TORMITOR-540426 format. One line per 8 residues: number of its first residue (from 1); their letters; for each residue x, y, z of C-alpha. Coordinates in nm, 2 decimals. Last residue first. Layout:
# residues N
NUM	a	X/Y/Z  ...
This chain:
# residues 128
128	dltkptah	-0.74/-1.20/-1.19  -0.47/-1.04/-0.95  -0.17/-1.15/-1.15  -0.27/-1.02/-1.47  -0.35/-0.66/-1.32  0.02/-0.67/-1.21  0.16/-0.77/-0.87  0.51/-0.71/-0.68
120	aiiraagf	0.57/-0.80/-0.32  0.90/-0.76/-0.06  1.14/-0.61/-0.30  1.42/-0.58/-0.09  1.61/-0.22/-0.06  1.96/-0.09/-0.06  2.11/-0.12/-0.43  2.05/0.26/-0.50
112	qteawsda	2.06/0.47/-0.20  1.82/0.61/0.07  1.95/0.85/0.33  1.72/1.11/0.28  1.44/0.88/0.34  1.59/0.81/0.68  1.75/0.50/0.86  1.81/0.31/0.55
104	alelvsva	1.76/-0.04/0.44  1.43/0.00/0.27  1.17/-0.26/0.20  0.99/-0.23/-0.11  0.67/-0.29/-0.25  0.58/-0.32/-0.63  0.26/-0.24/-0.83  0.15/-0.30/-1.18
96	atpyrafa	-0.12/-0.04/-1.30  0.01/-0.06/-1.64  0.26/-0.31/-1.75  0.64/-0.33/-1.63  0.78/-0.53/-1.86  1.16/-0.62/-1.80  1.12/-0.52/-1.48  0.93/-0.84/-1.35
88	galaeppp	1.17/-1.08/-1.53  1.33/-1.23/-1.23  1.03/-1.14/-0.99  0.94/-1.52/-0.87  1.32/-1.59/-0.87  1.39/-1.38/-0.63  1.55/-1.03/-0.74  1.94/-1.04/-0.78
80	gdqmralm	2.10/-0.81/-0.49  2.01/-0.51/-0.30  1.74/-0.43/-0.53  1.69/0.00/-0.54  1.85/-0.06/-0.92  1.59/-0.26/-1.06  1.32/-0.08/-0.90  1.42/0.25/-1.06
72	aptgpehg	1.44/0.11/-1.40  1.08/-0.04/-1.37  0.95/0.32/-1.26  1.17/0.52/-1.50  1.06/0.30/-1.84  0.74/0.33/-1.76  0.57/0.55/-1.57  0.50/0.71/-1.19
64	lmlvtraa	0.28/0.66/-0.87  0.52/0.69/-0.55  0.36/0.57/-0.21  0.53/0.64/0.06  0.56/0.44/0.41  0.70/0.55/0.73  0.65/0.91/0.70  0.81/1.10/1.01
56	apagrlie	1.10/1.24/0.79  0.90/1.35/0.52  0.99/1.22/0.18  1.24/1.45/0.00  1.47/1.13/-0.08  1.21/0.98/-0.27  1.21/1.28/-0.50  1.55/1.23/-0.54
48	litgpgal	1.55/0.86/-0.61  1.29/0.95/-0.89  1.52/1.18/-1.04  1.82/0.91/-1.04  1.61/0.65/-1.16  1.48/0.83/-1.47  1.16/1.05/-1.49  0.96/1.12/-1.77
40	ylaretqa	0.63/1.21/-1.59  0.79/1.21/-1.22  0.95/1.56/-1.27  0.60/1.73/-1.28  0.59/1.62/-0.93  0.26/1.64/-0.76  0.26/1.61/-0.40  -0.05/1.40/-0.23
32	pppaaarg	-0.16/1.51/0.14  -0.18/1.20/0.32  -0.52/1.03/0.27  -0.77/0.98/0.56  -0.88/0.64/0.63  -1.20/0.43/0.63  -1.38/0.73/0.51  -1.41/0.62/0.15
24	agevlgaw	-1.10/0.41/0.06  -1.23/0.39/-0.31  -1.26/0.74/-0.34  -0.91/0.83/-0.24  -0.80/0.52/-0.47  -0.96/0.66/-0.74  -0.85/1.00/-0.69  -0.51/0.84/-0.72
16	teqvrlas	-0.59/0.68/-1.01  -0.72/1.01/-1.20  -0.41/1.18/-1.10  -0.19/0.94/-1.25  -0.40/0.94/-1.55  -0.39/1.32/-1.58  0.00/1.32/-1.58  0.15/1.51/-1.31
8	slfaadpf	0.33/1.23/-1.17  0.24/1.17/-0.81  0.45/1.16/-0.47  0.23/1.01/-0.18  0.31/1.06/0.20  0.20/0.83/0.54  0.05/0.57/0.30  -0.28/0.48/0.32
């Protein structure tokens, strides 16, 4: 599990989180998940502000949100053009897509647009 989790207040996001927790069983204890109503229709700026509020001790953070805010945020977080394999990844960001970012910041509070590298991306279709 991540060290912290921010979830949209949407029922489908809450159900997704519950499924992740149930699927992990007792293998790992989930972090307390913080429901953020603002994530529901959030743009990149709002998502960044929520991310900046992650606990300082957290090494990994999970955010469960929605389109179009999530792919717009990911596109703005990149520190340059995406790798060729991800060139069109954010034009259409399907339900259950996941992206993993590596941030170039000393703390969550210092996170900025253009300061991340996308190290993984998957959609349900690519997992088949």
